[in-house]
N, CA, C and O of each residue as an XYZ file, in Angstrom:
736
protein
N     -19.681    114.470     66.873
C     -20.947    113.769     66.661
C     -21.861    114.636     65.792
O     -21.953    115.850     65.975
N     -22.519    113.995     64.862
C     -23.416    114.695     63.957
C     -24.851    114.539     64.427
O     -25.185    113.535     65.057
N     -25.708    115.514     64.134
C     -27.107    115.403     64.550
C     -27.805    114.264     63.798
O     -27.333    113.833     62.745
N     -28.914    113.783     64.332
C     -29.659    112.737     63.620
C     -29.981    113.178     62.198
O     -30.331    114.334     61.956
N     -29.859    112.259     61.280
C     -30.055    112.561     59.866
C     -31.337    111.937     59.371
O     -31.654    110.789     59.681
N     -32.065    112.709     58.599
C     -33.284    112.226     57.950
C     -33.279    112.835     56.556
O     -33.482    114.038     56.394
N     -33.044    111.998     55.554
C     -33.028    112.452     54.174
C     -34.311    111.990     53.498
O     -34.834    110.915     53.791
N     -34.802    112.818     52.595
C     -35.985    112.451     51.815
C     -35.621    112.501     50.343
O     -34.900    113.388     49.885
N     -36.138    111.522     49.616
C     -36.079    111.557     48.162
C     -37.522    111.536     47.678
O     -38.448    111.527     48.490
N     -37.718    111.528     46.389
C     -39.086    111.525     45.858
C     -39.885    110.314     46.342
O     -41.101    110.398     46.521
N     -39.188    109.173     46.556
C     -39.913    107.943     46.893
C     -39.483    107.288     48.195
O     -39.956    106.199     48.519
N     -38.582    107.937     48.959
C     -38.078    107.283     50.163
C     -37.814    108.256     51.297
O     -37.774    109.473     51.112
N     -37.636    107.680     52.474
C     -37.072    108.353     53.642
C     -35.845    107.527     54.017
O     -35.907    106.299     54.090
N     -34.732    108.215     54.253
C     -33.469    107.549     54.581
C     -33.072    108.021     55.973
O     -32.853    109.211     56.196
N     -32.979    107.073     56.911
C     -32.625    107.452     58.280
C     -32.188    106.218     59.062
O     -32.341    105.082     58.616
N     -31.637    106.484     60.246
C     -31.313    105.398     61.168
C     -32.611    104.873     61.771
O     -33.553    105.634     61.994
N     -32.653    103.595     62.028
C     -33.810    103.018     62.699
C     -33.701    103.226     64.198
O     -32.600    103.367     64.731
N     -34.835    103.245     64.876
C     -34.893    103.238     66.335
C     -35.013    101.777     66.791
O     -35.472    100.923     66.033
N     -34.608    101.503     68.003
C     -34.661    100.128     68.519
C     -36.082     99.588     68.477
O     -36.283     98.401     68.224
N     -37.069    100.442     68.723
C     -38.455     99.963     68.708
C     -38.948     99.639     67.289
O     -40.076     99.178     67.115
N     -38.104     99.877     66.280
C     -38.456     99.546     64.898
C     -37.739     98.282     64.414
O     -37.657     98.036     63.211
N     -37.230     97.499     65.333
C     -36.502     96.283     64.967
C     -37.356     95.338     64.121
O     -36.816     94.585     63.310
N     -38.650     95.365     64.292
C     -39.539     94.531     63.489
C     -39.450     94.849     62.005
O     -39.562     93.943     61.179
N     -39.252     96.116     61.645
C     -39.072     96.494     60.233
C     -37.837     95.824     59.654
O     -37.869     95.279     58.551
N     -36.747     95.873     60.415
C     -35.502     95.255     59.960
C     -35.649     93.741     59.865
O     -35.180     93.127     58.906
N     -36.287     93.151     60.840
C     -36.494     91.696     60.823
C     -37.309     91.276     59.604
O     -36.962     90.309     58.925
N     -38.381     91.994     59.328
C     -39.202     91.666     58.158
C     -38.384     91.792     56.870
O     -38.468     90.928     55.997
N     -37.596     92.864     56.747
C     -36.744     93.058     55.574
C     -35.758     91.898     55.422
O     -35.606     91.342     54.334
N     -35.099     91.544     56.505
C     -34.127     90.438     56.446
C     -34.788     89.132     56.029
O     -34.277     88.421     55.164
N     -35.910     88.820     56.634
C     -36.570     87.546     56.332
C     -37.155     87.509     54.924
O     -37.037     86.497     54.233
N     -37.778     88.590     54.496
C     -38.389     88.611     53.164
C     -37.357     88.628     52.044
O     -37.661     88.224     50.922
N     -36.148     89.086     52.329
C     -35.123     89.220     51.293
C     -33.930     88.299     51.503
O     -32.877     88.471     50.889
N     -34.110     87.338     52.365
C     -33.007     86.434     52.712
C     -32.391     85.776     51.479
O     -31.182     85.864     51.266
N     -33.198     85.136     50.692
C     -32.708     84.428     49.504
C     -32.130     85.411     48.473
O     -31.114     85.129     47.838
N     -32.776     86.538     48.321
C     -32.348     87.565     47.359
C     -30.970     88.142     47.712
O     -30.156     88.386     46.822
N     -30.709     88.359     49.002
C     -29.470     89.012     49.427
C     -28.328     88.047     49.735
O     -27.168     88.459     49.754
N     -28.631     86.777     49.976
C     -27.597     85.812     50.369
C     -26.380     85.758     49.436
O     -25.262     85.641     49.938
N     -26.532     85.838     48.108
C     -25.341     85.754     47.244
C     -24.391     86.943     47.370
O     -23.257     86.872     46.898
N     -24.829     88.031     47.996
C     -24.051     89.274     48.050
C     -23.578     89.630     49.450
O     -22.968     90.681     49.647
N     -23.850     88.767     50.425
C     -23.531     89.070     51.820
C     -22.706     87.944     52.441
O     -22.602     86.856     51.876
N     -22.114     88.220     53.622
C     -21.430     87.141     54.351
C     -22.428     86.055     54.745
O     -23.635     86.297     54.772
N     -21.924     84.865     55.048
C     -22.802     83.824     55.579
C     -23.415     84.318     56.885
O     -22.737     84.961     57.686
N     -24.657     84.027     57.095
C     -25.368     84.473     58.297
C     -25.770     83.268     59.136
O     -26.223     82.249     58.615
N     -25.595     83.405     60.429
C     -26.079     82.397     61.378
C     -27.594     82.525     61.485
O     -28.134     83.599     61.224
N     -28.293     81.455     61.864
C     -29.748     81.544     62.021
C     -30.190     82.662     62.976
O     -31.256     83.248     62.787
N     -29.385     82.958     63.991
C     -29.737     83.997     64.961
C     -29.826     85.382     64.324
O     -30.484     86.268     64.870
N     -29.179     85.579     63.186
C     -29.223     86.859     62.480
C     -30.661     87.227     62.116
O     -31.002     88.406     62.022
N     -31.479     86.233     61.916
C     -32.863     86.421     61.491
C     -33.832     86.391     62.680
O     -34.927     85.838     62.586
N     -33.412     86.991     63.793
C     -34.260     87.072     64.983
C     -34.449     88.528     65.380
O     -33.662     89.396     65.002
N     -35.495     88.782     66.143
C     -35.768     90.131     66.615
C     -34.629     90.637     67.504
O     -34.244     91.802     67.410
N     -34.092     89.779     68.357
C     -32.999     90.190     69.246
C     -31.782     90.644     68.440
O     -31.153     91.645     68.782
N     -31.449     89.923     67.384
C     -30.307     90.309     66.549
C     -30.567     91.641     65.853
O     -29.658     92.459     65.712
N     -31.790     91.856     65.425
C     -32.131     93.130     64.781
C     -32.035     94.279     65.777
O     -31.560     95.361     65.432
N     -32.482     94.053     67.004
C     -32.348     95.082     68.034
C     -30.878     95.388     68.296
O     -30.501     96.554     68.414
N     -30.046     94.356     68.389
C     -28.603     94.549     68.593
C     -27.975     95.309     67.428
O     -27.115     96.166     67.631
N     -28.405     94.995     66.214
C     -27.884     95.687     65.027
C     -28.205     97.175     65.089
O     -27.358     98.012     64.779
N     -29.420     97.498     65.487
C     -29.829     98.905     65.566
C     -29.067     99.630     66.669
O     -28.630    100.762     66.465
N     -28.900     99.010     67.824
C     -28.124     99.621     68.907
C     -26.698     99.904     68.424
O     -26.167    100.987     68.670
N     -26.082     98.950     67.745
C     -24.722     99.135     67.227
C     -24.677    100.240     66.170
O     -23.715    101.007     66.112
N     -25.714    100.322     65.335
C     -25.772    101.358     64.298
C     -25.863    102.743     64.927
O     -25.183    103.671     64.490
N     -26.691    102.883     65.938
C     -26.832    104.170     66.609
C     -25.528    104.586     67.283
O     -25.144    105.755     67.241
N     -24.864    103.641     67.892
C     -23.577    103.923     68.539
C     -22.518    104.315     67.503
O     -21.737    105.237     67.740
N     -22.486    103.631     66.372
C     -21.529    103.963     65.310
C     -21.779    105.365     64.778
O     -20.831    106.105     64.514
N     -23.048    105.740     64.618
C     -23.379    107.088     64.140
C     -22.996    108.140     65.177
O     -22.463    109.194     64.833
N     -23.271    107.848     66.444
C     -22.887    108.798     67.497
C     -21.381    109.027     67.505
O     -20.920    110.131     67.794
N     -20.619    107.993     67.192
C     -19.163    108.094     67.169
C     -18.599    108.541     65.835
O     -17.380    108.609     65.678
N     -19.457    108.848     64.868
C     -19.037    109.273     63.527
C     -18.143    108.214     62.862
O     -17.226    108.544     62.110
N     -18.429    106.936     63.153
C     -17.674    105.834     62.539
C     -18.403    105.248     61.341
O     -17.777    104.715     60.425
N     -19.729    105.347     61.351
C     -20.545    104.783     60.269
C     -21.963    105.330     60.404
O     -22.398    105.745     61.479
N     -22.663    105.313     59.275
C     -24.061    105.720     59.231
C     -24.830    104.644     58.474
O     -25.010    104.740     57.260
N     -25.285    103.612     59.199
C     -26.031    102.511     58.577
C     -27.519    102.852     58.463
O     -28.304    102.576     59.370
N     -27.885    103.448     57.347
C     -29.238    103.940     57.157
C     -30.180    102.869     56.635
O     -29.793    101.983     55.873
N     -31.421    102.977     57.066
C     -32.515    102.202     56.478
C     -33.148    103.063     55.395
O     -33.274    104.279     55.542
N     -33.537    102.422     54.322
C     -34.281    103.094     53.258
C     -35.735    102.674     53.443
O     -36.080    101.499     53.316
N     -36.575    103.651     53.745
C     -37.958    103.363     54.085
C     -38.921    103.910     53.040
O     -38.620    104.881     52.346
N     -40.074    103.277     52.940
C     -41.166    103.813     52.119
C     -41.603    105.137     52.737
O     -41.354    105.366     53.921
N     -42.247    106.013     51.969
C     -42.643    107.329     52.496
C     -43.434    107.277     53.809
O     -43.287    108.164     54.650
N     -44.253    106.267     53.989
C     -45.005    106.129     55.238
C     -44.182    105.589     56.387
O     -44.668    105.506     57.515
N     -42.925    105.215     56.111
C     -41.967    104.693     57.089
C     -42.443    103.408     57.764
O     -42.042    103.102     58.886
N     -43.298    102.664     57.074
C     -43.828    101.416     57.609
C     -43.272    100.195     56.886
O     -43.656     99.065     57.185
N     -42.373    100.420     55.940
C     -41.755     99.323     55.185
C     -40.312     99.691     54.878
O     -40.023    100.805     54.440
N     -39.405     98.737     55.113
C     -38.006     98.931     54.774
C     -37.782     98.426     53.353
O     -38.012     97.255     53.051
N     -37.328     99.334     52.487
C     -37.111     99.014     51.073
C     -35.683     98.576     50.794
O     -35.418     97.886     49.810
N     -34.764     98.979     51.664
C     -33.360     98.663     51.446
C     -32.506     99.255     52.538
O     -33.000     99.726     53.562
N     -31.201     99.219     52.292
C     -30.237     99.801     53.222
C     -29.192    100.549     52.417
O     -28.934    100.228     51.257
N     -28.596    101.550     53.046
C     -27.525    102.323     52.422
C     -26.605    102.783     53.543
O     -27.031    103.482     54.462
N     -25.358    102.390     53.461
C     -24.436    102.599     54.570
C     -23.210    103.389     54.162
O     -22.600    103.132     53.124
N     -22.861    104.353     54.995
C     -21.562    105.001     54.906
C     -20.774    104.398     56.066
O     -21.038    104.712     57.227
N     -19.822    103.545     55.759
C     -19.122    102.761     56.777
C     -17.623    103.043     56.767
O     -17.089    103.650     55.838
N     -16.971    102.589     57.815
C     -15.509    102.706     57.928
C     -15.050    104.144     57.716
O     -14.086    104.388     56.990
N     -15.726    105.081     58.337
C     -15.376    106.493     58.164
C     -14.022    106.757     58.805
O     -13.780    106.398     59.957
N     -13.151    107.386     58.041
C     -11.832    107.789     58.528
C     -11.740    109.298     58.352
O     -11.955    109.823     57.259
N     -11.426    109.969     59.415
C     -11.287    111.431     59.378
C      -9.806    111.786     59.207
O      -9.073    111.044     58.554
N      -9.366    112.872     59.764
C      -7.976    113.295     59.641
C      -7.644    113.665     58.208
O      -8.407    114.372     57.550
N      -6.516    113.192     57.728
C      -6.080    113.572     56.379
C      -6.776    112.783     55.276
O      -6.588    113.086     54.098
N      -7.577    111.774     55.632
C      -8.228    110.923     54.625
C      -9.640    111.399     54.286
O      -9.961    111.564     53.109
N     -10.484    111.621     55.283
C     -11.861    112.085     55.098
C     -12.617    111.221     54.082
O     -13.096    111.719     53.063
N     -12.714    109.929     54.372
C     -13.282    108.983     53.412
C     -14.136    107.938     54.117
O     -14.104    107.800     55.340
N     -14.903    107.204     53.307
C     -15.711    106.107     53.822
C     -15.957    105.092     52.707
O     -15.640    105.323     51.540
N     -16.528    103.974     53.108
C     -16.996    102.962     52.154
C     -18.516    103.050     52.069
O     -19.195    103.277     53.070
N     -19.028    102.869     50.879
C     -20.463    102.868     50.633
C     -20.926    101.426     50.447
O     -20.313    100.658     49.705
N     -21.996    101.074     51.117
C     -22.627     99.771     50.934
C     -24.120     99.964     50.766
O     -24.678    100.951     51.244
N     -24.768     99.033     50.091
C     -26.198     99.197     49.850
C     -26.825     97.873     49.462
O     -26.149     96.952     49.003
N     -28.115     97.798     49.655
C     -28.900     96.641     49.236
C     -30.344     97.072     49.090
O     -30.784     98.041     49.709
N     -31.068     96.351     48.277
C     -32.464     96.721     48.034
C     -33.335     95.462     48.033
O     -32.903     94.387     47.618
N     -34.544     95.622     48.498
C     -35.493     94.508     48.517
C     -35.777     94.045     47.088
O     -35.857     94.855     46.164
N     -35.925     92.761     46.928
C     -36.125     92.167     45.597
C     -37.231     92.844     44.789
O     -37.013     93.122     43.609
N     -38.407     93.126     45.359
C     -39.471     93.716     44.539
C     -39.179     95.136     44.048
O     -39.858     95.633     43.150
N     -38.181     95.784     44.628
C     -37.911     97.185     44.289
C     -36.695     97.382     43.391
O     -36.382     98.513     43.020
N     -36.007     96.306     43.037
C     -34.841     96.468     42.178
C     -35.263     96.745     40.732
O     -36.342     96.352     40.288
N     -34.378     97.429     40.023
C     -34.630     97.722     38.617
C     -35.573     98.886     38.366
O     -36.030     99.067     37.237
N     -35.878     99.682     39.388
C     -36.816    100.804     39.244
C     -36.137    102.160     39.451
O     -36.810    103.190     39.508
N     -34.798    102.160     39.564
C     -34.074    103.408     39.776
C     -34.107    103.906     41.208
O     -33.631    105.003     41.497
N     -34.660    103.115     42.096
C     -34.807    103.535     43.483
C     -33.456    103.695     44.181
O     -33.234    104.687     44.875
N     -32.553    102.730     44.003
C     -31.264    102.812     44.678
C     -30.437    103.961     44.117
O     -29.684    104.588     44.862
N     -30.555    104.251     42.840
C     -29.858    105.405     42.264
C     -30.329    106.683     42.970
O     -29.518    107.528     43.348
N     -31.628    106.810     43.139
C     -32.226    107.961     43.818
C     -31.693    108.085     45.253
O     -31.313    109.168     45.697
N     -31.673    106.970     45.953
C     -31.209    106.946     47.339
C     -29.730    107.314     47.428
O     -29.339    108.140     48.252
N     -28.916    106.701     46.582
C     -27.476    106.932     46.669
C     -27.091    108.345     46.247
O     -26.128    108.900     46.775
N     -27.814    108.932     45.316
C     -27.551    110.342     44.989
C     -27.717    111.208     46.231
O     -26.875    112.064     46.505
N     -28.783    110.999     46.976
C     -29.031    111.785     48.192
C     -27.975    111.494     49.252
O     -27.498    112.407     49.927
N     -27.613    110.231     49.394
C     -26.648    109.854     50.423
C     -25.254    110.391     50.107
O     -24.549    110.846     51.008
N     -24.856    110.343     48.851
C     -23.544    110.858     48.462
C     -23.503    112.378     48.642
O     -22.489    112.921     49.081
N     -24.591    113.062     48.309
C     -24.661    114.509     48.544
C     -24.520    114.808     50.035
O     -23.886    115.795     50.409
N     -25.097    113.979     50.874
C     -24.981    114.142     52.324
C     -23.539    113.883     52.775
O     -23.017    114.595     53.633
N     -22.909    112.876     52.204
C     -21.519    112.557     52.559
C     -20.594    113.715     52.206
O     -19.725    114.088     52.994
N     -20.783    114.280     51.020
C     -19.919    115.367     50.571
C     -20.309    116.714     51.167
O     -19.479    117.618     51.261
N     -21.561    116.850     51.566
C     -22.036    118.112     52.148
C     -21.868    118.116     53.653
O     -20.767    118.365     54.145
N     -22.943    117.842     54.408
C     -22.891    117.937     55.868
C     -21.803    117.086     56.537
O     -21.231    117.508     57.542
N     -21.512    115.911     56.002
C     -20.481    115.086     56.633
C     -19.069    115.526     56.263
O     -18.112    115.152     56.940
N     -18.927    116.307     55.208
C     -17.627    116.861     54.844
C     -16.602    115.851     54.368
O     -15.400    116.076     54.510
N     -17.055    114.744     53.806
C     -16.114    113.742     53.315
C     -15.540    114.149     51.954
O     -16.172    114.863     51.175
N     -14.342    113.678     51.703
C     -13.658    113.973     50.444
C     -13.797    112.831     49.436
O     -13.781    113.053     48.225
N     -13.932    111.613     49.952
C     -13.878    110.432     49.095
C     -14.878    109.400     49.590
O     -14.935    109.104     50.784
N     -15.668    108.850     48.668
C     -16.567    107.737     48.972
C     -16.133    106.577     48.083
O     -16.076    106.701     46.859
N     -15.829    105.454     48.717
C     -15.359    104.276     47.994
C     -16.457    103.211     47.983
O     -17.159    103.026     48.977
N     -16.598    102.523     46.872
C     -17.586    101.448     46.755
C     -16.961    100.315     45.957
O     -16.384    100.536     44.892
N     -17.078     99.120     46.471
C     -16.479     97.951     45.832
C     -17.569     96.937     45.515
O     -18.532     96.784     46.268
N     -17.406     96.250     44.397
C     -18.424     95.273     43.999
C     -17.768     94.072     43.325
O     -16.681     94.172     42.756
N     -18.453     92.943     43.405
C     -17.962     91.728     42.758
C     -18.140     91.857     41.241
O     -19.169     92.355     40.783
N     -17.156     91.417     40.466
C     -17.262     91.548     39.012
C     -18.547     90.956     38.439
O     -19.063     91.470     37.447
N     -19.072     89.898     39.032
C     -20.294     89.280     38.511
C     -21.552     90.080     38.850
O     -22.629     89.802     38.324
N     -21.413     91.064     39.723
C     -22.561     91.905     40.077
C     -22.600     93.102     39.121
O     -22.322     94.238     39.505
N     -22.948     92.817     37.884
C     -22.939     93.837     36.832
C     -23.924     94.968     37.116
O     -23.662     96.123     36.783
N     -25.041     94.637     37.724
C     -26.046     95.660     38.034
C     -25.450     96.715     38.976
O     -25.659     97.911     38.777
N     -24.721     96.280     39.983
C     -24.094     97.202     40.916
C     -23.015     98.029     40.217
O     -22.890     99.227     40.468
N     -22.248     97.399     39.351
C     -21.230     98.120     38.591
C     -21.822     99.229     37.740
O     -21.287    100.337     37.695
N     -22.920     98.934     37.067
C     -23.587     99.959     36.236
C     -24.141    101.102     37.093
O     -24.061    102.268     36.708
N     -24.695    100.761     38.241
C     -25.228    101.779     39.141
C     -24.120    102.731     39.586
O     -24.285    103.949     39.532
N     -23.003    102.180     40.021
C     -21.899    103.024     40.477
C     -21.358    103.891     39.343
O     -21.020    105.056     39.554
N     -21.278    103.332     38.160
C     -20.805    104.112     37.014
C     -21.747    105.286     36.736
O     -21.287    106.401     36.487
N     -23.062    105.044     36.777
C     -24.035    106.123     36.554
C     -23.941    107.210     37.625
O     -24.251    108.374     37.372
N     -23.513    106.815     38.818
C     -23.375    107.770     39.911
C     -22.049    108.539     39.854
O     -21.813    109.435     40.664
N     -21.197    108.190     38.905
C     -19.936    108.916     38.750
C     -18.749    108.302     39.456
O     -17.710    108.950     39.587
N     -18.876    107.060     39.918
C     -17.734    106.381     40.527
C     -16.767    105.950     39.431
O     -17.178    105.531     38.349
N     -15.495    106.058     39.726
C     -14.461    105.665     38.774
C     -13.736    104.428     39.266
O     -13.436    104.294     40.453
N     -13.462    103.534     38.342
C     -12.751    102.304     38.678
C     -11.305    102.637     39.018
O     -10.629    103.356     38.282
N     -10.843    102.102     40.143
C      -9.469    102.349     40.576
C      -8.628    101.088     40.625
O      -7.408    101.159     40.779
N      -9.259     99.950     40.498
C      -8.484     98.716     40.521
C      -9.341     97.514     40.827
O     -10.570     97.575     40.830
N      -8.654     96.420     41.083
C      -9.330     95.174     41.438
C      -8.549     94.520     42.566
O      -7.321     94.447     42.525
N      -9.268     94.049     43.567
C      -8.657     93.356     44.692
C      -9.024     91.878     44.615
O     -10.202     91.522     44.588
N      -8.015     91.032     44.579
C      -8.253     89.587     44.518
C      -8.635     89.061     45.896
O      -8.060     89.445     46.914
N      -9.632     88.165     45.894
C     -10.053     87.509     47.132
C     -10.211     88.525     48.267
O      -9.641     88.361     49.345
N     -10.976     89.551     48.010
C     -11.089     90.729     48.867
C     -11.978     90.523     50.095
O     -11.586     90.859     51.212
N     -13.169     89.973     49.887
C     -14.112     89.760     50.983
C     -14.688     88.357     50.905
O     -14.825     87.783     49.824
N     -15.024     87.814     52.074
C     -15.644     86.483     52.136
C     -17.165     86.666     52.056
O     -17.812     87.046     53.032
N     -17.707     86.393     50.895
C     -19.124     86.572     50.615
C     -19.751     85.204     50.355
O     -19.233     84.415     49.564
N     -20.852     84.935     51.017
C     -21.557     83.652     50.866
C     -20.602     82.468     51.020
O     -20.751     81.444     50.352
N     -19.616     82.625     51.913
C     -18.690     81.543     52.213
C     -17.491     81.420     51.286
O     -16.661     80.531     51.474
N     -17.382     82.289     50.291
C     -16.277     82.225     49.322
C     -15.523     83.552     49.304
O     -16.134     84.614     49.417
N     -14.202     83.495     49.164
C     -13.422     84.717     48.987
C     -13.659     85.220     47.577
O     -13.385     84.517     46.604
N     -14.167     86.434     47.468
C     -14.565     86.996     46.181
C     -13.670     88.170     45.788
O     -13.327     89.013     46.617
N     -13.296     88.208     44.502
C     -12.626     89.384     43.954
C     -13.614     90.544     43.950
O     -14.826     90.338     43.882
N     -13.087     91.770     44.025
C     -13.919     92.969     43.975
C     -13.287     94.024     43.092
O     -12.068     94.192     43.080
N     -14.121     94.733     42.355
C     -13.703     95.912     41.612
C     -13.742     97.082     42.599
O     -14.736     97.270     43.300
N     -12.669     97.860     42.655
C     -12.573     98.991     43.574
C     -12.898    100.276     42.832
O     -12.290    100.576     41.805
N     -13.854    101.033     43.346
C     -14.233    102.296     42.724
C     -14.278    103.386     43.792
O     -14.330    103.109     44.990
N     -14.258    104.626     43.325
C     -14.371    105.749     44.255
C     -14.961    106.954     43.535
O     -14.890    107.081     42.313
N     -15.535    107.817     44.331
C     -16.017    109.097     43.848
C     -15.416    110.167     44.751
O     -15.467    110.065     45.976
N     -14.858    111.174     44.138
C     -14.212    112.257     44.878
C     -15.168    113.444     44.957
O     -15.879    113.737     43.996
N     -15.183    114.114     46.081
C     -16.017    115.289     46.276
C     -15.631    116.352     45.245
O     -14.494    116.823     45.254
N     -16.547    116.737     44.361
C     -16.217    117.713     43.326
C     -15.980    119.125     43.885
O     -15.453    119.992     43.188
N     -16.372    119.348     45.141
C     -16.217    120.688     45.720
C     -14.924    120.836     46.511
O     -14.673    121.878     47.116
N     -14.098    119.779     46.503
C     -12.818    119.928     47.207
C     -12.511    118.890     48.157
O     -11.460    118.928     48.796
């Protein structure tokens, strides 16, 4: 188990949410529902409730305690607004030492370099304190913005998976990319 993580960038705080902060997550989900729907699985109406947000946070804390995933919230410096999310998920230890990277940003904050800033810090954390060797990130070919972001971060294209994930009710192809820890 790793100690609680709190990363700072010039414009953000990156950390796990506490259960008593479920309102931040609920506000983020509701305010960005339309913006995020094309890039996420179909959501039931209950997903947009305080109870579901509390359950999500409890599950996130448990996953972090078990070193299975680190579903971080990206917060404004005052920690009173959720700007996005950045997740190190599906962590596999042993001979693999790898994870999948996922991320999303609130509509008003896209296009300002904020997610690049966040992911640089998160990848440094993955390769440093978490000791991972490989971070994988996959994106839909039509999500050109995400593809450019990953390329700027040094991810290399490794292939394409047909009908890889069910997003917005449709099986979507994904470009498979990865970044290898430069320190070994």
